[in-house]
C-alpha positions as CSV (number, residue, x, y, z in Angstrom):
1,M,157.2,125.1,118.3
2,T,156.3,125.4,114.9
3,L,152.6,124.5,115.9
4,M,152.5,127.1,118.8
5,I,154.0,130.0,116.2
6,L,151.0,128.8,113.9
7,R,148.5,129.3,116.7
8,R,150.1,132.7,117.5
9,V,150.0,133.8,113.6
10,L,146.3,132.9,113.6
11,S,145.5,134.8,116.7
12,T,147.4,137.7,115.4
13,I,145.4,137.9,112.2
14,F,142.2,138.1,114.2
15,V,143.9,140.6,116.5
16,M,145.0,142.8,113.6
17,A,141.3,142.7,112.2
18,F,139.7,143.8,115.3
19,V,142.1,146.8,115.4
20,A,141.3,147.7,112.0
21,F,137.7,147.9,112.9
22,F,138.2,149.4,116.1
23,V,140.4,152.3,114.5
24,F,138.1,153.1,111.6
25,G,135.0,153.1,113.9
26,L,136.5,155.1,116.4
27,L,137.4,157.7,113.9
28,Y,134.2,157.4,112.4
29,L,132.6,158.4,115.3
30,A,135.1,161.4,116.2
31,P,133.9,164.5,116.4
32,G,134.8,167.0,113.5
33,D,134.3,167.2,110.1
34,P,137.3,167.1,107.3
35,A,135.0,168.3,104.8
36,A,134.1,171.6,106.9
37,L,137.9,172.2,107.2
38,I,138.9,171.9,103.7
39,A,135.6,174.1,102.8
40,G,136.7,177.0,105.2
41,D,134.4,179.3,107.0
42,L,133.0,180.9,104.1
43,A,131.5,177.6,102.6
44,T,127.8,177.0,102.5
45,A,126.2,173.6,103.3
46,A,126.0,172.8,99.9
47,D,129.7,173.3,99.5
48,I,130.6,171.0,102.5
49,E,128.1,168.2,101.3
50,R,129.6,168.2,97.6
51,I,133.1,167.6,99.3
52,R,131.9,165.2,101.6
53,A,130.3,163.2,98.4
54,S,133.7,163.6,96.8
55,L,135.6,162.3,99.6
56,G,133.3,159.4,100.1
57,L,132.2,160.4,103.5
58,D,128.5,160.4,102.7
59,R,128.1,156.6,102.4
60,P,127.1,154.4,105.2
61,F,129.7,153.1,108.0
62,H,129.9,149.6,106.4
63,T,130.5,150.8,103.0
64,Q,133.3,152.9,104.0
65,F,135.1,150.4,106.4
66,L,134.8,147.5,103.4
67,S,136.3,149.8,101.1
68,W,139.1,151.0,103.2
69,L,139.9,147.4,104.4
70,G,139.8,145.9,100.7
71,G,142.5,148.8,100.2
72,V,144.8,148.0,103.0
73,L,144.6,144.4,102.2
74,Q,145.8,145.4,98.5
75,G,148.4,147.6,100.1
76,D,146.8,150.9,99.3
77,L,146.5,152.7,102.7
78,G,144.3,155.6,100.8
79,T,144.8,159.1,99.9
80,S,145.4,161.9,102.2
81,I,142.5,164.3,102.3
82,F,144.6,167.4,102.4
83,S,147.5,166.8,100.4
84,N,145.8,164.5,97.7
85,R,148.9,162.3,97.9
86,P,148.9,158.6,98.6
87,V,149.2,157.8,102.4
88,S,151.7,154.8,101.7
89,Q,154.0,157.6,100.2
90,L,153.9,159.8,102.7
91,I,154.8,157.1,105.4
92,A,157.4,156.2,103.5
93,Q,158.9,159.5,103.4
94,R,158.4,159.5,107.3
95,I,159.5,156.4,108.3
96,E,163.2,156.2,108.5
97,P,163.4,158.7,111.2
98,T,161.0,157.0,113.6
99,L,162.5,153.5,112.8
100,A,166.1,155.3,113.4
101,L,164.7,156.7,116.9
102,A,163.2,153.5,118.2
103,T,166.1,151.2,117.2
104,T,168.5,153.6,118.8
105,T,166.4,154.1,121.8
106,I,166.0,150.2,122.2
107,V,169.3,149.5,121.9
108,F,170.6,152.0,124.2
109,S,168.1,151.5,127.2
110,V,168.8,147.5,127.1
111,I,172.4,148.0,127.0
112,I,172.1,150.8,130.3
113,A,169.1,149.0,132.1
114,V,170.2,145.3,132.2
115,P,173.7,145.9,133.7
116,M,172.0,148.5,136.1
117,G,169.7,146.0,137.1
118,I,172.1,143.1,137.7
119,V,174.3,145.6,139.6
120,A,171.5,146.7,141.7
121,A,170.5,143.2,142.7
122,W,173.9,141.8,143.3
123,R,174.4,144.9,146.0
124,A,170.8,144.7,147.0
125,G,170.1,147.2,149.9
126,S,173.5,148.9,149.4
127,W,173.8,153.1,148.1
128,V,174.5,151.5,144.6
129,D,171.0,149.5,144.7
130,R,169.1,152.8,146.2
131,L,170.8,154.8,143.4
132,V,169.4,153.0,140.8
133,M,165.8,152.5,142.4
134,G,165.7,156.1,142.9
135,F,166.7,156.9,139.2
136,A,164.0,154.1,138.3
137,V,161.2,156.0,140.1
138,L,162.3,159.5,139.0
139,G,162.4,158.2,135.0
140,F,159.1,156.6,135.5
141,S,157.5,159.6,137.2
142,V,159.0,162.7,135.0
143,P,157.2,162.9,131.2
144,V,159.5,162.5,128.5
145,F,159.1,166.1,127.1
146,V,160.5,167.4,130.5
147,F,163.6,165.6,130.0
148,A,163.8,166.6,126.6
149,Y,163.5,170.2,127.0
150,V,166.1,169.7,129.9
151,L,168.5,167.7,127.7
152,I,168.1,171.0,125.0
153,I,168.7,173.6,127.6
154,I,171.8,171.8,128.8
155,F,173.6,169.9,125.8
156,A,172.2,172.2,122.9
157,A,171.6,175.6,124.3
158,Q,174.3,176.0,126.8
159,L,177.2,173.7,125.7
160,Q,176.1,173.5,122.0
161,L,177.4,170.2,121.8
162,V,174.5,168.9,119.4
163,P,171.6,170.6,117.4
164,V,168.7,171.6,119.1
165,M,166.4,169.8,116.6
166,G,166.0,168.3,113.3
167,Y,167.1,164.9,111.6
168,V,170.2,164.1,109.7
169,S,169.8,160.6,107.9
170,I,172.6,158.0,108.4
171,F,173.0,157.3,104.7
172,E,173.7,160.8,104.0
173,N,176.0,161.9,107.2
174,P,176.5,159.2,109.7
175,A,178.3,161.5,112.1
176,G,175.6,164.1,112.0
177,F,173.0,161.3,112.3
178,F,174.5,160.1,115.6
179,R,174.6,164.0,116.8
180,S,170.9,164.7,115.7
181,I,169.5,161.6,117.1
182,A,171.6,161.7,120.6
183,L,169.3,163.9,122.8
184,P,166.0,162.3,121.4
185,T,167.2,159.0,122.0
186,V,168.3,159.7,125.7
187,A,165.4,161.7,126.4
188,L,162.9,159.1,125.1
189,G,165.3,156.0,126.6
190,V,164.9,157.5,130.1
191,T,161.5,155.8,130.9
192,Y,162.4,152.7,129.1
193,I,165.7,152.4,131.3
194,A,163.8,152.9,134.4
195,L,161.2,150.2,133.7
196,I,163.8,147.5,132.6
197,A,166.2,148.2,135.5
198,R,163.6,147.8,137.9
199,I,162.4,144.6,136.3
200,T,165.8,143.2,135.9
201,R,166.7,144.2,139.5
202,A,163.4,142.0,140.7
203,S,163.9,139.0,138.5
204,M,167.8,138.7,139.3
205,L,167.1,139.2,143.2
206,E,164.8,136.0,142.8
207,A,167.1,134.3,140.7
208,I,170.3,134.9,143.0
209,N,168.7,133.4,146.0
210,Q,168.0,129.9,144.2
211,D,169.7,126.8,145.5
212,Y,171.9,126.6,142.1
213,I,173.0,130.0,142.7
214,R,174.8,129.0,145.8
215,T,175.8,125.9,144.4
216,A,177.8,128.1,141.8
217,H,179.4,130.1,144.6
218,A,180.5,126.7,146.5
219,K,181.8,125.6,143.3
220,G,184.1,128.8,143.3
221,L,182.9,130.2,139.8
222,G,183.3,134.0,139.7
223,I,180.8,136.4,140.4
224,V,180.3,137.5,136.6
225,A,180.0,133.9,135.0
226,I,177.4,133.6,138.1
227,L,175.3,136.9,137.3
228,F,175.5,136.9,133.7
229,R,175.6,133.1,132.4
230,H,173.4,131.5,135.3
231,A,171.3,134.1,137.1
232,L,170.5,136.3,134.3
233,R,169.5,133.4,132.0
234,N,166.9,132.2,134.3
235,A,165.5,135.5,134.9
236,S,165.2,136.5,131.2
237,V,161.7,135.6,130.8
238,P,160.4,138.7,132.8
239,I,163.1,141.0,131.3
240,V,162.1,139.9,127.8
241,T,158.7,140.2,128.7
242,T,159.1,144.2,129.7
243,I,161.2,144.9,127.0
244,G,158.1,143.9,124.5
245,I,155.5,145.7,126.7
246,G,158.0,148.8,126.5
247,I,157.5,149.1,123.0
248,A,154.3,150.5,123.6
249,L,155.5,153.3,125.6
250,L,158.0,154.0,122.8
251,I,155.1,154.0,120.5
252,G,153.6,156.9,122.6
253,G,156.8,158.7,123.0
254,V,157.8,158.6,119.7
255,V,155.2,161.0,119.0
256,V,156.0,163.6,121.9
257,T,159.7,163.2,121.2
258,E,159.6,163.9,117.4
259,S,157.4,167.0,118.1
260,V,159.8,168.5,120.7
261,F,163.0,167.7,118.6
262,A,161.2,168.7,115.3
263,I,162.1,165.3,113.8
264,P,160.0,164.7,110.6
265,G,158.7,161.1,111.3
266,L,155.7,159.6,111.8
267,G,154.9,161.0,115.1
268,R,154.8,164.4,113.7
269,L,152.8,163.0,110.6
270,T,150.3,161.8,113.1
271,V,150.1,165.0,115.2
272,D,149.3,167.1,111.9
273,A,147.1,164.7,110.6
274,I,145.4,164.6,113.6
275,L,145.0,168.8,113.8
276,R,143.9,168.8,110.3
277,R,141.4,165.7,110.5
278,D,143.2,163.5,108.0
279,Y,141.5,160.5,108.7
280,P,143.3,158.4,106.0
281,I,146.3,159.2,107.5
282,I,145.7,158.5,111.0
283,Q,144.1,155.2,110.3
284,A,147.3,154.0,108.6
285,V,149.3,155.2,111.1
286,I,147.7,153.5,114.2
287,L,147.5,150.4,112.1
288,I,150.9,150.2,111.4
289,F,151.9,150.7,115.0
290,S,149.5,148.2,116.1
291,A,151.1,145.8,113.6
292,I,154.2,146.4,114.8
293,Y,153.4,145.9,118.7
294,V,151.7,142.6,118.0
295,L,154.6,141.4,115.7
296,I,157.1,142.0,118.4
297,N,154.8,140.1,120.9
298,L,154.8,137.2,118.5
299,A,158.6,137.4,118.3
300,I,158.8,137.4,122.3
301,D,156.4,134.8,123.0
302,A,158.6,132.5,120.5
303,A,161.6,133.5,122.4
304,Y,160.2,132.5,125.5
305,I,160.6,128.9,124.2
306,A,164.2,129.3,123.3
307,L,165.1,130.7,127.0
308,D,163.0,128.4,128.9
309,P,162.2,125.0,127.1
310,R,159.8,124.5,130.0
311,I,157.2,127.2,128.6
312,R,154.6,125.4,126.5
313,Y,151.6,127.1,125.2
């Protein structure tokens, strides 16, 4: 297992190096000139060139990339073009709301989706199964922002149970935190729940039809023990894989959700940076999101062996 993890860590390093090069190259080739945006409409060509030189945008691609990569390896993510503040400082100020939203969404989704999928597989063909599958199709088909606006209209505008927008830190006011994070968590979690529930049902159906399940029934074991202790453990690998893949959905959904609910997280920071062509912020945020996704996949690969010792890499 140690050798497997070491190989995966080495491959992760190469993946992150490729991601860094790809992200920097993509933004380098993207249309739009941040120097022209900073200079304004009344600026002359000489003014724009002077700003480009001060920002280092007139240097060759490889020089800019190596300079940026060297800073990243030393923990320096660059300086914002517009605010002239360190990017790491801006990210540190915005990372708590994003981590809170992602964490609550993952916990909420797994707690809801896995039992839904198990019950649907246990009652395959019944109205419960059709209800769960109908929800899965609906949840995966409707965009996140549609659910967000529906929840805002019902629970915030009409019933006034939770605030319409904003974020309260859990360290300042725990009750206010859960009230502010409730709607974003549900809105973002619907798609995630639909995905996990559907895969859980399919995996559990395959496990339930195995011979060892019939043997467990013959021994007189209760349905809860059969489903959770025997079937779920053997069906867990595809479920864990889906949970890891769903992190990619969360990364994209966080940007939309934070914009709808005016949450001051990394999603809002990314949108603002894209609109202003603030390349250092965009590069840093994409690199951080990519690193999180790669590390989660590494953790999932390591979890495979714990869940199924037959798996080897």
